C-alpha positions in Angstrom: 0.0 0.0 0.0 1.3 3.4 -1.0 1.7 6.2 1.5 -1.3 8.0 -0.1 -3.4 4.9 0.1 -2.5 4.4 3.7 -3.4 7.9 4.6 -6.7 7.6 2.7 -7.5 4.4 4.6 -6.7 6.1 8.0 -8.9 9.0 7.1 -11.8 6.6 6.2 -11.4 4.8 9.6 -11.7 8.2 11.4 -14.7 9.1 9.4 -16.4 5.7 10.0 -16.0 6.2 13.8 -18.1 9.4 13.6 -21.2 7.7 12.3 -20.9 3.9 12.4 -21.2 2.4 15.9 -19.1 -0.6 14.8 -16.1 1.7 15.2 -17.1 3.3 18.5 -15.2 3.2 21.8 -16.8 0.2 23.6 -14.3 -2.7 24.2 -16.8 -5.4 23.2 -19.4 -4.7 20.5 -22.6 -6.6 20.5 -25.3 -7.4 17.9 -28.2 -9.7 17.1 -28.1 -12.3 14.3 -30.7 -13.9 12.1 -33.8 -12.0 13.1 -35.1 -11.9 9.5 -35.6 -15.7 9.3 -37.8 -18.3 10.9 -36.1 -20.1 13.7 -33.3 -17.5 13.8 -30.3 -19.7 14.6 -32.1 -22.5 16.5 -33.2 -25.8 14.9 -35.6 -26.9 17.6 -39.3 -27.4 18.3 -38.9 -26.0 21.9 -41.2 -23.2 23.0 -40.1 -19.7 22.3 -38.0 -20.4 19.1 -38.1 -17.3 17.0 -40.9 -16.8 14.4 -40.2 -14.5 11.5 -43.1 -12.0 11.9 -42.7 -8.2 11.6 -43.8 -7.6 15.2 -41.0 -9.9 16.3 -38.5 -8.1 14.1 -39.7 -4.8 15.6 -39.5 -6.2 19.1 -35.9 -7.5 18.8 -34.8 -4.3 17.0 -36.1 -2.1 19.7 -34.5 -4.3 22.4 -31.2 -4.0 20.5 -31.7 -0.3 20.3 -32.5 0.1 24.0 -29.3 -1.8 24.8 -27.3 0.3 22.3 -26.2 -2.8 20.5 -23.8 -1.9 17.6 -25.2 -4.4 15.1 -28.3 -6.1 13.8 -27.3 -8.7 11.1 -29.8 -10.5 8.9 -29.1 -13.6 7.0 -29.0 -13.8 3.2 -31.3 -16.7 2.7 -33.6 -17.9 -0.2 -34.5 -21.5 0.8 -35.0 -23.3 4.1 -33.5 -26.5 5.3 -36.5 -28.7 5.9 -37.0 -30.9 8.9 -40.0 -30.7 11.2 -39.2 -27.1 11.9 -38.9 -26.1 8.2 -35.9 -24.2 9.4 -35.3 -20.8 7.8 -38.1 -21.3 5.4 -39.7 -18.0 6.4 -37.4 -15.2 5.3 -37.5 -11.4 5.0 -35.1 -10.2 2.2 -32.0 -8.5 3.7 -31.7 -5.2 1.9 -35.4 -4.2 2.4 -35.2 -5.6 6.0 -32.2 -3.3 6.6 -33.9 -0.2 5.2 -37.0 -0.8 7.3 -35.2 -1.6 10.6 -32.7 1.2 10.1 -35.7 3.6 10.0 -37.0 2.5 13.4 -33.7 2.4 15.3 -31.1 4.9 16.4 -28.1 3.0 17.7 -27.2 -0.1 15.7 -25.7 -0.5 12.3 -28.4 -2.6 10.6 -26.5 -4.8 8.1 -27.7 -6.3 4.9 -26.2 -9.7 3.8 -26.0 -10.3 0.1 -24.8 -13.1 -2.1 -22.7 -11.8 -5.0 -24.4 -13.7 -7.8 -27.9 -12.6 -6.8 -27.5 -8.8 -7.0 -25.9 -6.6 -9.7 -23.3 -4.3 -8.2 -24.9 -1.1 -9.7 -28.2 -1.9 -7.9 -26.4 -3.0 -4.7 -24.4 0.2 -4.6 -27.5 2.4 -5.0 -29.5 0.4 -2.4 -26.7 0.5 0.1 -26.3 4.3 -0.4 -30.0 4.8 0.2 -29.9 2.8 3.5 -26.8 4.7 4.6 -28.7 8.0 4.2 -31.8 6.5 6.1 -29.5 5.7 9.0 -27.3 8.9 8.8 -24.1 6.9 8.0 -24.5 3.6 10.0 -25.1 1.0 7.3 -22.8 -2.0 6.9 -22.8 -4.5 4.0 -22.0 -8.2 4.6 -20.8 -9.6 1.3 -20.7 -13.4 0.8 -20.0 -15.4 -2.3 -22.7 -18.1 -1.7 -22.3 -21.8 -1.0 -25.8 -23.2 -1.3 -26.1 -24.6 -4.9 -29.9 -24.6 -4.9 -30.2 -21.0 -3.8 -27.7 -19.7 -6.3 -29.4 -21.6 -9.1 -32.7 -19.9 -8.2 -31.2 -16.8 -9.9 -30.5 -18.7 -13.2 -26.7 -19.0 -12.7 -24.7 -22.1 -11.9 -22.7 -22.2 -8.6 -19.1 -21.4 -9.7 -16.2 -23.5 -8.3 -14.8 -22.2 -5.1 -11.8 -20.2 -6.4 -13.8 -18.7 -9.3 -16.5 -17.4 -6.9 -13.8 -15.1 -5.4 -12.7 -13.9 -8.8 -16.3 -12.8 -9.4 -16.6 -11.4 -5.9 -13.4 -9.4 -6.2 -14.7 -7.8 -9.4 -18.1 -7.1 -7.8 -16.7 -5.4 -4.7 -14.2 -3.4 -6.7 -16.9 -2.1 -8.9 -19.2 -1.3 -5.9 -16.4 0.7 -4.3 -15.8 2.7 -7.5 -19.5 3.5 -7.7 -19.5 4.7 -4.1 -16.3 6.9 -4.4 -16.1 8.2 -8.0 -17.1 11.8 -8.7 -16.9 11.4 -12.5 -18.4 9.0 -15.0 -16.3 5.9 -15.5 -16.3 2.7 -17.6 -15.6 -0.8 -16.1 -14.6 -3.9 -18.1 -14.2 -7.2 -16.3 -14.8 -10.9 -16.8 -18.2 -10.8 -15.1 -19.3 -7.2 -15.2 -19.1 -4.6 -18.0 -20.6 -1.1 -17.6 -20.4 2.2 -19.4 -20.7 5.8 -18.1 -21.3 4.8 -14.5 -21.7 7.3 -11.7 -23.7 7.2 -8.5 -25.4 10.2 -6.9 -25.8 11.0 -4.1 -22.7 9.4 -2.5 -22.9 7.5 0.7 -22.7 9.5 4.0 -19.8 7.3 5.1 -16.8 7.6 2.8 -18.2 4.3 1.7 -20.3 1.9 3.8 -18.5 -0.4 6.3 -17.9 -3.9 4.9 -18.0 -7.4 6.5 -17.1 -10.7 5.0 -17.4 -14.3 6.3 -14.9 -16.6 4.7 -13.1 -19.6 6.0 -10.8 -20.8 3.2 -7.4 -19.4 2.4 -8.6 -17.6 -0.7 -11.6 -16.3 1.3 -9.4 -15.0 4.0 -7.2 -13.2 1.5 -10.4 -11.6 -0.1 -11.6 -10.4 3.3 -8.2 -9.0 4.3 -7.9 -7.1 0.9 -11.3 -5.5 0.9 -13.2 -5.6 4.2 -13.3 -3.8 7.5 -14.6 -6.7 9.5 -14.0 -10.5 9.2 -16.6 -12.8 10.5 -14.9 -15.8 12.0 -16.6 -18.9 13.3 -15.3 -20.3 16.6 -12.9 -23.3 16.1 -11.9 -24.2 19.6 -13.4 -22.7 22.8 -10.2 -22.2 24.9 -8.8 -18.7 25.3 -5.4 -19.5 23.7 -7.0 -20.9 20.6 -9.3 -17.9 20.3 -6.5 -15.4 20.7 -4.5 -17.3 18.0 -7.5 -17.3 15.7 -8.2 -13.6 16.1 -4.5 -12.7 15.7 -4.1 -14.7 12.5 -6.8 -12.7 10.8 -5.4 -9.3 11.9 -1.8 -10.2 11.2 -2.5 -11.5 7.7 -4.4 -8.3 6.8 -1.7 -6.1 8.1 1.2 -8.1 6.6 -0.3 -8.7 3.2 -2.4 -5.5 2.6 -1.2 -3.1 5.4 -4.9 -2.9 6.5 -6.5 -3.0 9.9 -9.1 -5.6 10.3 -11.7 -6.1 13.1 -12.8 -9.7 13.9 -16.3 -10.7 15.1 -17.8 -14.1 15.9 -21.3 -15.5 16.7 -22.5 -17.0 20.0 -25.7 -18.6 21.3 -26.7 -17.9 24.8 -28.7 -19.9 27.4 -28.9 -18.3 30.8 -29.9 -20.4 33.8 -30.6 -19.7 37.5 -27.8 -22.3 38.2 -25.3 -24.2 36.0 -27.6 -27.2 36.2 -30.6 -25.2 35.1 -28.7 -23.8 32.1 -27.6 -27.4 31.2 -31.1 -28.6 31.5 -32.3 -25.9 29.1 -29.6 -26.9 26.6 -30.5 -30.6 26.8 -34.2 -29.8 26.3 -33.5 -27.6 23.3 -31.0 -29.9 21.6 -31.5 -33.5 22.7 -35.3 -33.5 23.4 -36.6 -31.0 20.9 -33.7 -30.6 18.4 -34.4 -31.0 14.6 -31.6 -33.3 13.6 -32.9 -33.5 10.0 -32.6 -29.7 9.5 -29.2 -29.7 11.1 -28.0 -32.5 8.8 -29.4 -30.8 5.7 -27.5 -27.6 6.7 -24.2 -29.3 7.5 -24.4 -31.4 4.3 -24.9 -28.3 2.3 -21.9 -26.7 4.0 -19.8 -29.8 3.3 -19.3 -30.7 7.0 -18.8 -34.4 6.6 -18.8 -36.9 9.5 -16.4 -39.1 7.6 -13.6 -36.6 8.0 -14.3 -35.4 11.6 -13.8 -37.3 14.8 -17.1 -38.5 16.4 -16.8 -36.4 19.6 -16.1 -33.2 17.6 -18.9 -34.0 15.1 -21.3 -34.4 18.0 -20.3 -31.0 19.5 -20.7 -29.4 16.0 -24.1 -30.9 15.6 -25.3 -29.8 19.1 -24.0 -26.3 18.6 -25.6 -26.2 15.1 -29.0 -27.0 16.6 -28.7 -24.6 19.5 -27.2 -21.6 17.6 -25.9 -22.1 14.0 -22.6 -23.5 15.3 -21.8 -20.4 17.3 -19.7 -20.1 20.5 -21.6 -21.7 23.4 -22.5 -19.2 26.2 -24.4 -21.6 28.6 -24.5 -21.0 32.3 -25.5 -18.5 35.0 -25.5 -14.8 34.3 -22.1 -14.5 36.0 -20.6 -17.3 33.8 -22.0 -15.8 30.6 -20.6 -12.4 31.4 -17.3 -13.9 32.3 -17.1 -15.8 29.0 -17.9 -12.6 27.0 -15.2 -10.9 28.9 -12.8 -13.7 28.0 -13.6 -13.3 24.3 -13.0 -9.6 24.5 -9.7 -10.1 26.3 -8.6 -12.5 23.6 -9.1 -10.2 20.7 -12.8 -10.6 19.7 -14.0 -7.2 18.7 -17.7 -8.1 18.6 -20.2 -10.9 19.1 -23.4 -11.5 17.3 -25.8 -13.1 19.7 -28.7 -15.5 19.3 -30.9 -17.2 21.9 -32.9 -20.5 21.4 -35.9 -18.8 23.0 -34.9 -15.6 21.3 -37.1 -12.8 22.7 -37.3 -14.2 26.2 -33.5 -14.9 26.2 -32.7 -11.4 24.9 -34.9 -9.8 27.5 -33.2 -11.8 30.3 -29.8 -10.8 28.9 -30.8 -7.2 29.1 -31.9 -7.5 32.7 -29.2 -9.8 34.1 -26.1 -10.0 32.0 -25.8 -6.5 30.5 -25.4 -4.8 33.9 -22.5 -7.2 34.6 -20.8 -6.3 31.3 -21.1 -2.6 32.2 -19.6 -3.2 35.6 -16.7 -5.0 33.9 -16.1 -2.0 31.6 -17.0 -3.8 28.4 -20.2 -1.7 27.7 
């Protein structure tokens, strides 16, 4: 990166901090995940599992706003995963969800998650700019390449092989950034996109909207480090040393290869109990008594998580975590334990956590009443 590019990047970071809460001063940022889809992140028939209705979207958005959460992140989803729960079958589209929820909130950055092959970059750039103006500069775009073959084929295109998806995505995000930042008409000629006399007015309020990406492969991590402000990293091992290593690996790579600063977030599901035994009982009920193993298997098969290549004990943990919360980090215990685990994540380099609860609204309300004050006492909020 040239000196001029480095100075431009630093100026953008300073500007983002003025309007986008993801770059604010709190040590641990928090957000909600999946409130635009039926079931949210929980594949269970237990009572209280999230239903995708607009009153529920409004209720969770207002709870997040009241707690000054930094993020509300919807899924990009076009088909469900079956099972008795018909998991994620009910879906609100992410861009229009973001615009509507941004209009009724004040604090969070309300994201939109898009799959590159499903949305032309000219339209995406204009939609994102509109939402950024609705929220006075707090929009964030989560860009993913897409892995679900059936979903991508709904849009009349084949699912490209893994490496080629990132060729297309690199071209897509490069063009979107040009649209957000160019004052004059420009032409663009690429392998996948070709446009003439392009110019977007008005410009976004942010220098250009904050960007997040969730990629696990080597080529995906390089893509995230090159273009994005935030990497979304799934938990691999739950111990502090492994988490620190995982977070540092993302940041160090971005700095060494692209001289860029990168924030790293992860997801977690939360079950708060009166006692440790009570929390464990709730987990057992959600996962082992009421869990939808068919939906979980369908999801993991689509992701390529194969039991033949993973030891049985680890595969069982992955399956349990998938049912309870989309494979996120497990925050299961008393309010004190949950707060302590969140503090551990912050101390080991996690910038932010997207939260889900099996009984979503009840769990989120209990978090507000019992855990959030402990995080404030610890200096995290």
